[in-house]
C-alpha positions in Angstrom: 108.2 247.2 121.9 104.5 248.0 122.6 103.4 247.1 126.1 100.0 246.3 127.5 100.7 246.1 131.2 97.6 243.9 131.9 99.0 242.5 135.1 100.0 245.9 136.7 97.7 246.8 139.6 96.2 243.3 139.7 96.5 240.3 142.0 99.2 239.0 139.7 101.7 241.4 141.3 100.4 240.7 144.9 101.7 238.0 147.2 99.4 235.1 148.3 99.2 236.5 151.9 98.3 239.9 150.5 95.5 238.5 148.5 94.3 236.5 151.5 94.4 239.6 153.7 92.3 241.5 151.1 89.7 238.8 151.1 89.6 238.6 154.9 89.0 242.3 155.1 86.0 242.0 152.9 87.4 243.6 149.7 85.5 243.3 146.5 87.0 242.0 143.3 86.9 243.6 139.8 87.3 241.0 137.1 88.1 242.5 133.7 86.8 240.3 130.9 87.5 240.6 127.2 89.0 238.7 124.2 92.0 238.8 122.0 90.9 239.7 118.5 91.8 241.8 115.5 91.0 245.5 115.9 91.9 246.9 112.5 95.4 247.9 111.4 95.7 250.6 114.1 94.7 249.1 117.5 96.2 246.1 119.4 94.5 242.8 119.4 94.1 243.1 123.1 92.0 246.3 122.9 89.0 244.8 124.7 91.1 243.5 127.6 93.1 246.7 127.8 90.0 248.9 128.0 88.4 246.6 130.6 91.6 247.0 132.6 91.6 250.8 132.3 87.9 250.9 133.4 88.7 248.7 136.4 91.7 250.8 137.5 89.5 253.9 137.4 86.7 252.2 139.2 89.0 251.2 142.0 90.5 254.7 142.2 87.0 256.3 142.7 85.2 253.7 144.8 84.9 254.2 148.5 85.1 250.5 149.4 88.3 248.4 149.1 88.6 246.7 145.7 91.2 244.5 144.2 91.6 243.7 140.5 91.8 240.1 139.3 94.1 239.2 136.5 92.1 239.8 133.3 90.1 237.0 131.7 90.9 237.3 128.0 89.8 234.0 126.6 86.3 235.1 125.6 84.2 234.2 122.6 84.9 235.7 119.1 81.7 234.9 117.2 82.4 237.5 114.5 86.1 238.1 114.0 87.5 234.8 115.3 89.1 233.9 112.0 91.0 237.1 111.5 94.7 237.1 112.0 95.6 237.8 115.6 92.2 236.6 116.9 91.9 233.6 119.2 88.8 231.6 118.3 87.8 230.1 121.6 84.8 227.7 121.9 82.0 228.9 124.1 82.2 225.8 126.2 85.9 226.3 126.8 85.5 230.0 127.7 82.6 229.1 130.0 84.6 226.4 131.8 87.6 228.7 132.3 85.5 231.7 133.5 83.7 229.4 135.9 87.0 228.1 137.3 88.3 231.7 137.7 85.2 232.7 139.6 85.4 229.6 141.8 89.0 230.3 142.6 88.2 233.8 143.8 85.3 232.5 145.8 87.5 229.8 147.4 90.0 232.4 148.4 87.2 234.1 150.4 86.0 236.9 148.1 82.2 237.2 148.4 81.7 240.2 146.1 83.0 239.8 142.5 82.1 242.3 139.8 82.6 241.3 136.2 83.5 244.2 133.9 83.4 243.1 130.3 84.4 245.2 127.3 83.4 243.0 124.3 80.1 243.4 122.4 79.9 240.0 120.8 76.5 238.5 121.6 77.8 234.9 121.8 80.5 236.1 124.3 77.9 237.9 126.5 75.5 235.0 126.4 78.4 232.8 127.7 79.1 235.3 130.5 75.5 235.5 131.5 75.1 231.7 131.6 78.2 231.3 133.8 77.1 234.1 136.2 73.6 232.6 136.5 75.0 229.2 137.2 77.5 230.4 139.8 74.8 232.5 141.5 72.4 229.5 141.5 75.0 227.7 143.7 74.4 230.4 146.4 77.0 233.0 145.4 74.8 236.0 145.1 77.7 238.4 145.4 78.9 237.5 141.9 77.4 240.2 139.7 77.8 241.9 136.3 78.8 245.5 136.2 78.1 246.1 132.5 79.9 248.8 130.6 77.4 250.6 128.3 79.8 251.2 125.4 77.2 249.1 123.5 74.1 250.1 125.5 71.7 247.6 123.9 73.5 244.5 125.0 71.3 243.9 128.1 68.3 244.0 125.8 69.9 241.7 123.3 70.4 239.2 126.0 66.7 239.2 126.7 67.2 240.9 130.1 65.7 244.1 131.5 68.7 245.1 133.7 66.6 244.7 136.8 67.6 241.0 137.3 69.7 240.4 140.5 72.8 239.5 138.4 73.2 243.1 137.3 74.7 246.0 139.3 72.3 248.7 138.2 73.6 252.2 137.4 72.4 255.1 135.4 74.7 256.5 132.7 75.5 260.1 133.5 74.5 262.9 131.1 78.2 263.5 130.5 78.2 260.4 128.2 76.0 262.2 125.7 78.0 265.4 125.5 81.0 264.3 123.5 81.3 265.1 119.8 81.2 262.1 117.6 81.5 261.6 113.8 78.0 260.3 113.4 79.3 257.2 111.6 77.8 253.9 112.9 80.6 252.2 114.7 80.9 249.1 116.8 84.4 247.8 116.6 87.8 249.5 116.6 85.9 252.7 116.1 86.4 256.2 117.5 85.5 255.3 121.0 87.9 252.4 121.3 90.6 254.4 119.5 90.2 257.3 121.9 90.4 255.0 124.9 93.5 253.1 123.7 95.3 256.3 122.6 94.7 257.7 126.1 95.5 254.7 128.3 97.9 252.6 126.1 99.3 254.9 123.4 102.4 252.8 123.0 100.2 250.0 121.5 98.7 252.2 118.7 100.0 252.2 115.1 99.5 256.0 114.5 100.8 255.8 111.0 98.2 253.3 110.0 95.5 255.2 111.9 96.3 258.4 110.1 95.1 257.1 106.7 92.0 255.1 107.8 88.7 256.1 106.4 85.3 255.5 108.1 83.3 252.5 107.0 79.9 253.2 105.3 77.7 250.6 106.9 74.2 251.0 108.2 72.0 249.0 110.6 71.3 246.5 107.9 75.0 246.1 107.3 75.6 245.7 111.1 73.1 242.8 111.2 74.8 241.1 108.4 78.3 241.7 109.8 77.2 240.1 113.1 76.7 236.8 111.3 80.5 236.7 111.1 82.9 234.8 108.9 82.5 235.6 105.2 80.1 238.5 105.8 82.5 240.1 108.3 85.4 239.6 105.9 83.4 241.2 103.0 82.0 244.1 104.9 85.1 244.9 107.1 88.1 243.4 105.3 90.5 245.5 107.5 88.8 244.4 110.7 87.2 247.7 111.9 83.6 248.9 111.8 83.0 252.7 112.2 85.2 255.8 112.1 88.6 255.0 113.6 89.7 258.6 114.1 87.9 260.5 116.9 86.9 264.1 116.2 86.7 265.0 119.9 90.0 265.0 121.7 88.1 264.5 125.0 86.3 261.3 123.8 88.5 259.1 126.0 86.6 260.6 129.0 83.7 258.5 128.0 85.5 255.6 129.7 86.5 257.7 132.7 82.9 258.9 133.3 81.6 255.4 132.9 84.1 254.1 135.5 83.1 256.9 138.0 79.5 255.9 137.7 80.4 252.2 138.1 82.3 253.1 141.3 79.3 254.8 142.7 77.1 251.8 141.8 79.5 249.5 143.7 79.4 251.7 146.7 75.6 251.8 146.6 75.3 248.1 146.1 77.1 247.5 149.5 78.9 244.4 150.7 
């Protein structure tokens, strides 16, 4: 049976006293955020959550300050693929209420620095996260911040932000992120990057037989804009639930996530307590 191990290395396998001690010592918290949604015939529906977890584990390994990982938040918003089999179509208000409660629980335990690490490019989802973080920060919790993963580098701009706002933990993507070979196919979902990451970190969840025969989609920026309207358009343009080239051409492409996490770890250390 394929395993996702999303609780390993998180607070879910710590005792209450251990969590309290970490908060008392000034540890920061990494909160992996994602959704459960269809990721083609080759990747697990928990891909976004699993990759957020992999990034958080690598961040913690490389950061100088003490960090603990919260159990992942996986009830995000699916504005595009919410009706596909395997997807959970969560209302934005439901997701926002639950994320707020999760953050408030961490704050009540005594954690002052909480870093949200989200691997999900849906605009409606990211708008929800930003609203929640802004509201929590407006209540005086300035240590609650967003450590955005640039797998989809234009998201901050799409949110109408500059990246200089206090809610963001700023960091500069290293040049290594541009040195990997890619197919050149426009991809945004269950593509070569996500496949590379899941094959590296969670190979037992991949359907390699299905992956072997998958061909790249042939969609351009105009198709992407239409696909983002979701529902019927997404079904028509990506009937199999993936957008891009599922098979990586660079066996080292998984290191994109590793290099991203290393840079995030440095950003956390530089942000201070």
